[in-house]
C-alpha positions in Angstrom: 102.8 10.1 -76.4 99.6 9.6 -78.4 98.9 11.1 -81.8 96.9 14.4 -81.7 93.2 14.1 -82.4 92.5 15.0 -86.0 89.6 17.3 -85.0 92.3 19.5 -83.4 95.4 18.8 -85.5 93.8 19.2 -89.0 92.2 22.7 -88.3 95.4 23.8 -86.7 97.4 22.8 -89.7 95.0 24.3 -92.2 94.6 27.7 -90.6 98.3 28.2 -89.9 99.2 27.1 -93.4 96.6 29.5 -94.8 97.8 32.5 -92.8 101.4 31.8 -93.9 100.4 31.9 -97.5 98.2 35.0 -96.9 101.2 36.8 -95.5 103.4 35.8 -98.5 100.6 37.0 -100.8 100.6 40.4 -99.2 104.2 41.1 -100.0 106.8 38.3 -100.0 109.6 40.9 -100.1 108.8 42.3 -96.7 111.0 40.7 -94.0 108.4 40.8 -91.3 105.9 39.0 -93.5 108.0 36.2 -95.0 109.7 35.4 -91.7 106.4 35.2 -90.0 105.2 32.9 -92.8 108.2 30.7 -92.2 107.3 30.4 -88.5 103.7 29.4 -89.4 104.8 26.9 -92.1 107.3 25.2 -89.8 104.6 24.9 -87.1 102.2 23.4 -89.6 104.8 20.9 -90.6 105.4 20.1 -86.9 101.7 19.3 -86.5 101.9 16.9 -89.5 105.1 15.3 -88.1 103.5 15.0 -84.6 100.5 13.2 -86.2 102.8 10.7 -87.9 105.3 10.2 -85.0 103.9 11.7 -81.8 106.6 13.2 -79.7 109.2 12.3 -82.3 112.5 14.2 -82.8 111.4 15.7 -86.2 108.2 17.1 -84.6 110.1 18.6 -81.6 112.7 20.1 -83.9 110.1 21.7 -86.1 108.2 23.1 -83.1 111.4 24.9 -82.1 112.1 26.5 -85.5 109.3 29.1 -85.3 111.3 30.7 -82.5 114.1 31.4 -84.9 111.8 32.7 -87.6 110.0 34.9 -85.1 113.2 36.4 -83.9 113.7 37.6 -87.5 110.1 38.8 -87.7 110.6 40.8 -84.6 113.7 42.4 -86.1 111.6 43.1 -89.2 109.6 45.6 -87.0 112.7 47.8 -86.8 112.6 50.9 -89.1 114.2 50.5 -92.5 116.4 53.5 -92.0 118.0 52.2 -88.9 121.8 52.5 -89.5 122.6 49.0 -88.3 119.6 47.3 -89.8 121.5 45.5 -92.6 124.0 44.2 -90.1 121.2 43.0 -87.8 119.5 41.1 -90.6 122.8 39.4 -91.6 123.5 38.6 -88.0 120.0 37.0 -87.6 120.6 34.8 -90.7 124.0 33.6 -89.4 122.7 33.0 -85.9 119.7 31.1 -87.2 121.8 28.8 -89.3 124.0 28.0 -86.2 121.0 27.4 -84.0 119.3 25.1 -86.5 122.3 22.8 -86.2 122.3 23.1 -82.4 118.6 22.3 -82.1 119.0 19.2 -84.2 122.0 18.1 -82.2 120.7 18.7 -78.7 118.4 16.2 -77.0 115.1 16.9 -75.3 114.9 20.0 -73.2 118.2 21.3 -74.6 116.3 22.4 -77.7 114.9 25.2 -75.6 118.0 27.2 -76.6 115.9 28.1 -79.6 114.2 30.7 -77.4 117.5 32.6 -77.0 117.5 34.4 -80.4 113.8 35.2 -79.9 114.6 36.9 -76.6 117.5 38.7 -78.1 115.3 39.9 -81.0 112.6 41.2 -78.6 115.3 43.0 -76.5 116.4 44.9 -79.7 112.8 45.8 -80.6 112.2 47.1 -77.1 115.3 49.3 -77.4 113.7 50.9 -80.5 110.1 50.6 -79.2 109.5 54.3 -79.9 110.0 53.8 -83.6 107.8 50.7 -84.0 104.3 51.5 -85.4 101.8 51.1 -83.9 103.4 51.4 -80.4 101.1 48.7 -78.9 102.7 46.2 -81.3 105.9 45.7 -79.2 104.1 44.6 -76.0 101.6 42.5 -78.0 104.4 40.6 -79.8 106.2 40.1 -76.6 103.2 38.7 -74.8 102.4 36.3 -77.7 106.0 35.2 -77.9 106.0 34.5 -74.1 103.0 32.3 -74.5 104.6 30.4 -77.4 107.7 29.9 -75.3 105.6 28.6 -72.4 103.8 26.1 -74.7 107.2 25.0 -76.1 108.5 24.5 -72.6 105.6 22.2 -71.7 105.9 20.1 -74.9 109.7 19.7 -74.7 109.9 19.0 -71.0 107.0 16.5 -71.2 105.0 18.3 -68.5 101.9 16.2 -67.8 98.9 18.3 -68.6 96.9 15.5 -69.9 96.7 15.2 -73.7 99.3 17.3 -75.6 96.6 18.2 -78.1 95.5 21.3 -76.3 99.0 22.6 -75.7 99.9 22.0 -79.4 96.7 23.9 -80.4 97.6 26.7 -77.9 101.0 27.1 -79.6 99.2 27.3 -82.9 96.9 30.1 -81.6 99.9 32.0 -80.4 101.6 31.8 -83.8 98.3 32.8 -85.5 98.3 35.9 -83.3 101.9 36.6 -84.1 101.0 36.3 -87.8 98.1 38.7 -87.4 100.4 41.2 -85.7 102.9 40.9 -88.6 100.0 41.8 -91.0 99.1 44.7 -88.8 102.7 46.0 -88.9 102.8 45.7 -92.7 99.5 47.5 -93.2 100.5 50.4 -90.9 103.9 50.7 -92.7 102.4 50.7 -96.2 99.4 52.9 -95.3 96.9 50.2 -96.3 93.8 48.8 -94.8 94.0 45.3 -93.3 90.6 44.2 -92.0 88.5 44.2 -95.2 91.1 42.1 -97.0 91.8 39.9 -94.1 88.1 39.4 -93.4 87.5 38.3 -96.9 90.4 35.8 -96.7 89.3 34.5 -93.2 85.8 33.8 -94.3 87.1 31.8 -97.3 89.7 30.0 -95.2 87.1 28.9 -92.6 84.8 27.7 -95.4 87.6 25.8 -97.0 88.6 24.3 -93.6 85.0 23.1 -93.0 84.7 21.6 -96.5 88.2 20.1 -96.9 89.4 19.6 -93.3 86.3 17.7 -92.3 86.7 14.8 -94.8 90.5 14.8 -94.2 89.9 14.4 -90.4 87.4 11.6 -91.0 89.8 9.9 -93.4 92.6 9.9 -90.7 90.2 8.5 -88.1 89.2 5.7 -90.5 92.8 4.7 -91.1 94.6 5.5 -87.8 97.4 2.9 -88.3 98.4 4.1 -91.8 100.7 7.2 -91.6 100.8 7.6 -95.4 97.1 8.4 -95.3 97.6 11.2 -92.8 100.5 12.6 -94.9 98.4 12.6 -98.0 95.6 14.4 -96.3 98.0 17.1 -95.0 99.4 17.5 -98.5 95.9 17.9 -99.9 95.1 20.5 -97.2 98.3 22.4 -97.9 97.6 22.5 -101.7 94.0 23.7 -101.1 95.0 26.4 -98.6 97.9 27.6 -100.8 95.7 28.0 -103.9 93.0 29.7 -101.9 95.3 32.2 -100.0 97.3 32.9 -103.2 94.2 33.0 -105.4 95.4 36.1 -107.3 98.8 34.6 -108.4 97.0 31.3 -109.0 94.4 32.9 -111.3 97.1 34.8 -113.2 99.0 31.6 -113.7 96.0 29.9 -115.1 95.4 32.8 -117.5 98.9 32.4 -118.8 98.1 28.8 -119.7 94.5 29.2 -120.8 95.1 32.3 -122.9 98.6 31.5 -124.1 98.0 33.0 -127.6 95.8 36.0 -126.6 98.1 38.5 -125.0 95.6 41.3 -125.0 93.1 39.3 -123.1 95.7 38.2 -120.6 96.8 41.8 -120.0 93.2 43.0 -119.6 92.3 40.3 -117.1 95.6 40.9 -115.2 94.7 44.5 -114.8 91.2 43.7 -113.5 92.5 41.0 -111.1 95.1 43.4 -109.8 92.4 46.0 -109.2 90.1 43.5 -107.5 93.0 42.4 -105.2 94.0 46.0 -104.4 90.6 47.5 -103.6 90.1 45.9 -100.2 93.5 47.2 -99.1 93.0 50.8 -100.1 92.4 53.3 -97.3 89.3 55.5 -97.4 89.9 58.8 -99.2 88.9 61.0 -96.3 91.8 59.6 -94.1 94.5 61.0 -96.4 94.1 64.5 -95.1 94.9 63.3 -91.5 98.5 62.3 -92.5 101.3 64.0 -90.6 104.3 65.3 -92.5 106.5 62.5 -91.2 104.0 59.9 -92.4 103.7 61.7 -95.7 107.5 61.5 -96.2 107.5 57.8 -95.4 104.7 57.0 -97.8 106.4 59.0 -100.6 109.6 57.1 -100.0 107.7 53.8 -100.2 105.9 54.9 -103.4 109.2 55.7 -105.1 110.5 52.2 -104.1 107.3 50.7 -105.7 107.4 53.1 -108.7 107.3 50.3 -111.3 104.7 48.2 -109.5 101.3 49.6 -110.4 99.6 47.1 -108.1 101.3 48.6 -105.0 100.8 52.2 -106.1 97.0 51.5 -106.5 97.0 50.6 -102.7 99.0 53.7 -101.8 97.1 56.5 -100.1 99.0 59.0 -102.2 96.8 58.2 -105.3 94.2 60.5 -103.7 96.5 63.5 -103.6 94.9 66.8 -104.8 97.6 67.1 -107.4 96.5 63.7 -108.8 92.9 65.1 -108.8 94.0 68.0 -110.9 95.7 65.9 -113.4 92.5 63.8 -113.8 90.2 66.9 -114.2 88.0 66.6 -117.2 88.6 62.8 -117.7 85.6 60.6 -118.2 87.2 57.7 -116.3 88.5 58.2 -112.8 89.6 54.8 -111.5 92.3 53.6 -109.2 94.4 52.4 -112.1 94.3 55.8 -113.8 95.2 57.4 -110.4 98.2 55.1 -110.0 99.5 56.1 -113.5 99.1 59.8 -112.6 100.8 59.2 -109.3 103.7 57.8 -111.3 103.8 61.0 -113.3 103.7 63.1 -110.2 106.6 61.2 -108.7 108.6 61.3 -112.0 108.2 65.1 -112.1 109.3 65.3 -108.5 112.5 63.4 -109.3 113.1 65.5 -112.4 113.2 68.6 -110.2 116.2 67.2 -108.5 118.2 67.1 -111.8 121.1 69.6 -111.7 121.6 71.9 -114.7 124.1 71.0 -117.4 125.3 67.7 -118.8 124.6 64.5 -116.9 127.3 63.5 -114.5 128.3 61.6 -111.4 129.3 64.4 -109.1 128.1 65.2 -105.6 125.2 67.3 -106.9 123.9 64.4 -109.0 123.7 61.8 -106.3 120.1 62.2 -105.3 118.8 62.4 -108.9 120.9 59.5 -110.1 119.9 57.3 -107.2 116.2 57.9 -107.7 115.9 58.2 -111.5 118.0 55.3 -112.6 117.2 52.9 -109.8 113.6 53.8 -108.9 112.1 55.4 -112.0 113.9 53.3 -114.6 114.1 50.3 -112.3 117.7 49.5 -113.0 119.7 47.2 -110.7 123.3 48.2 -110.7 124.5 45.4 -108.4 123.2 42.5 -110.4 125.8 40.0 -111.5 124.7 40.2 -115.1 123.9 43.8 -115.6 121.4 44.4 -118.4 122.2 47.4 -120.4 120.3 46.7 -123.6 118.4 49.7 -124.8 120.1 52.1 -122.4 121.8 55.3 -123.6 125.4 56.2 -123.0 124.7 58.3 -119.9 122.7 55.5 -118.2 125.5 53.0 -118.9 128.1 55.4 -117.4 126.0 56.0 -114.3 125.4 52.3 -113.8 129.1 51.5 -114.2 130.0 54.3 -111.7 127.5 52.9 -109.1 128.9 49.4 -109.5 132.5 50.5 -108.9 132.3 53.4 -106.5 129.0 53.4 -104.7 128.3 50.8 -101.9 124.8 49.5 -101.5 124.3 51.2 -98.2 125.4 54.6 -99.6 123.1 54.3 -102.5 120.2 53.5 -100.2 121.0 56.6 -98.1 121.0 58.7 -101.2 117.6 57.3 -102.2 116.2 58.0 -98.7 117.6 61.6 -98.8 116.3 62.2 -102.3 112.9 60.8 -101.5 112.7 63.2 -98.5 113.4 66.1 -100.9 110.7 64.9 -103.3 108.3 64.5 -100.4 109.1 68.0 -99.0 108.4 69.6 -102.3 105.1 67.8 -102.6 104.2 68.7 -99.1 104.9 72.4 -99.7 102.8 72.3 -102.8 100.1 70.5 -100.9 99.8 72.9 -97.9 100.1 76.0 -100.1 97.3 75.0 -102.3 95.0 73.6 -99.6 95.8 75.0 -96.1 93.4 72.5 -94.5 96.1 69.9 -94.9 98.5 71.7 -92.7 95.9 72.5 -90.1 94.4 69.0 -89.9 97.7 67.2 -90.1 99.1 69.4 -87.3 96.1 68.7 -85.1 96.3 65.0 -85.8 100.0 64.9 -84.9 99.2 66.8 -81.7 96.5 64.3 -80.7 98.7 61.2 -81.5 101.6 62.6 -79.4 
C-alpha cells in the first residue's frame, strides 16, 4: 500500500487531534468525553503510523482501538443513576484490556473482533434509549458507528477501492461526527450551550490547520523518503492543536510561571479567564423558565456535585434562579461570578435544611445531610487512601471515619442522589409558589416534549 497523500492525512490528523483536546477541555471527568477523546487520539495516531508505514501492523491496530473507546463512550450515554452503571463501566475496562491484547495478537481481518464490544455497547444503549438525552442521539451514534465499522472493514480486508486515502479520511469523518455527538450529550446533560463555544473553537482550529498544516504537508512532500520528517511534522501539529484547544489551561499555566511572585494578579487573571471560557457555554436566561421539574432536579444534583467548582457553577442555568436574583437585589455588580457565589449560598442553605435537630450523629436520619454537607459542600473525600483531616473539627472526623468503615461508595452515592432530590424539591416548591409562571410554563413545555 502507498502512503496517504499529505493533503488528506495532515488535515485528518490535525482536526481529530483538535477535537479530542476540545472534548477533554470541556470536562475530562465525564466518561463520554474522555472516552470519545481517546477514540480520536488513537485514530490520529493511526494516521501518523499509516504515513510512516502504509498498511503496517501498528497502523491497523491503532485503527481498531477507537472501536473499544467508542464502546465506552456509548456506555457513557447511560444515565448516571442507572443501578448497574458502575458494574458496566468496570466491565468495559476489563473487556477493553482483553481485546487490546487480542487485537495485537490476531492477524489481518481477525482484528475486526474489535467491533464486538462496540456492538455490545450500542445494544445496551438501545435497551435504555428512553433515558438517553436527546432521544435522537442513540440512532445518530449507531449510524456513525456503523459507517466507522464499514470503513474499518474495507481497510482491514484490503478491499480495492483505489487509494485508501479516501477510506481513511471517511473513517476520520465518522469519528469527528461521533466526537460532536459526545459534545452534544455533555451539553444537554449539563444544561449548557454547545454551538457558540464549539463555533469559536472550530474557527480557530480551521485557521490553525491552514497556517500550520499547509507547511507541514509541503515539508512531507519535499522529503517523502524520510519518515522522521513526517513524524516531526505530526508532533508539531499535535502540540499546536493541543495548545489551541486547551488554551484556557495553557494560559493559566503560563500565568503561574510568568507571575510566580504575584499571587493577587494570578488570581484576578484566573477569574477573568474562567469567566471568558464559561460565557459561550451559558444558556440564555429566558430558557430557564422552560425547565421541567425532572430537569430541574437533575441540574440541582449536578450543581451540588460541582459545588466547589465555581467555573462549572457559572455555566449552570441555575445561576439565573429568581432566588439568586433576590439575593443580588441592590448590588451594584451583577455578574456571572457573583451569581455563582450566590448559587453556592442557596445550595448550602438547602443542604442545611436537611440537618436533623440535636447533636451531630451518624444515624439513619443524618444520612442525606452528611452525604451532601461533608462530601459536596466541604468537598471531603472519605475514600482517599491518605485521608486529609487537618483543620477539621471532631464531628467531621467522626463522620468521615464512619463513612470509610461502614458506608460503601454506592450507598453514599445513593444518599447524595436522594438528598439532592430533597434539596431540589424544596427549591422547586419555593420557585413555583413565588412565581406561578414557572409551574405553568414548565408543565406546558413537558407536555409538548412528551
